[in-house]
C-alpha angles and dihedrals in degrees: 000000000000123000090245095054091043089053092050091050091050091049092049091057091059121090116248092250092051092050089048091049091053091051091049092049089050088052092050092050093048092046089055090050091052095049090046089058091045090056094042093052093040099098093059104028119047120221095258091056092047090050090055092054091044091055093043092055091049092052092049091051092049098045096085090051094047090049090065093065111357094166092056093043093053098039110122140153097195111051093157094063091045091053093048092046093050095048091049089048093053092050089047091052094048091051092045093051090049089052093050090049095050104032131058109270092245093053094047092047093048092050091048090062089069090083087088089056092050089053090068098069092034092054089053096044101038107024095031090229117165110257114199129196092260094058092044091047092052090051091050090051088051092053089051086060088053091053089051090053091048099045113122116261126211092275094040092244095131110058138105099293128152095278092051092047090049091052092050095044089047091053091049091050092048088052088053091053090049090052088050090050091055089054093047097046088070089078106005131072119239089244092057089050090050093049094051092044090054097041100042090037090059091050092048092046094058100075097051090043091055090059092061099026123154130158110249124228115248093257091048091047088055091051092047091051090047089051091054093047092049090050091055093045088051090058091046093052092047093051091047091049093051091046095049100044140036113279092229091055096041097049097071091050091061089065091065086085086076088061091048090047092054091050094046092047093049099045100035105030102021092239122159116195113225121240088247091057093048093047094047091045090053091053092047092048093047094050095045091047090052091051093048096047093044093050090049092052092047091051091049091050091050090053091051092048091050093055115101121249 
C-alpha cells in the first residue's frame, strides 16, 4: 500500500467535522507563520511592498490552474464589482500588514476578529438582510470589547493610534469584500472570485509598492516568497475546512490563531499581551462566535422550512 493511499484511507475514517477541524487548525498555524514573517520583515520592507509580494506569489500559484480553463476562470458579468472588491481587498491587506508590523501579534489578531462585527451593518445596508435586536446587541457587545482593548494604559501604549486604526479599518474593508463575495457567488464560482482577487490584487498593489520600492536581498526574497505562499495555503486550508465541516463547528476553531499569536509573540518577539487586551479579545471572540453560530442555525432553519411537505 502506498503512502498516498494509506493517507486517504486514514482521512476517510475521520468524521467530516474532525477533518474540517484539522484543516482549520492548519490554517491557523499557517496564518501565524505568515504574520510572524510580516513582523520579522517589517523593518526593511513596508506593508505596501509586502502586499505586492504576497499577491505575486498567489498569482504564480494559481497560474497552472487558470491555464486549464482560462476562459471559464475569467468569465464574469460584473467586472465593476470585482474591481471594487479587489481594490478594497488590497487596501485592507496593506493596512493589516502595517498593523501586524507595528502592534503585538496578539493585539493585531484580536482586532482583526472585528470583521464579523462589521458584517452586521454591512449585511443590512448592502445585502438588505433583516437585522434584529439580538444581532445588533451582540455586535455592540463586541465593540465594547474593542474599546476595552484600546483603553489607555499607564504608559499610554494602548490607545487609538495609527496601527490600531489601521487594524480596525482593515477589518471593516475585509468585511466589505466578504459582503461583495456573497453578492458575486450568486453567479460566479469561488475559483473565479479567487482568480480575480489575486490578479487584480496584484495590479492594484503595484502603485503603492513603487512608492516604497527596494530590491530585496536573495535571503529576504526567499522569505517574502515564502510569506506569499503561506498566505495562499492559509486560504486554501480555511476553504477546505469550511467545506469539510459544519460552519458552526468550524468557526470557533479559527480563533485558535489568537492562541498561536500569543505564543509566537511571546517566544519570538518577547511580547506580553496586557490583561485589557486579553479581556477585550475574549469579549470580541464571544460576540463574534455568537453571531456566527446564530446565523448558521437560522440559515439551517430556513432551509428546513423551505423544504416541501
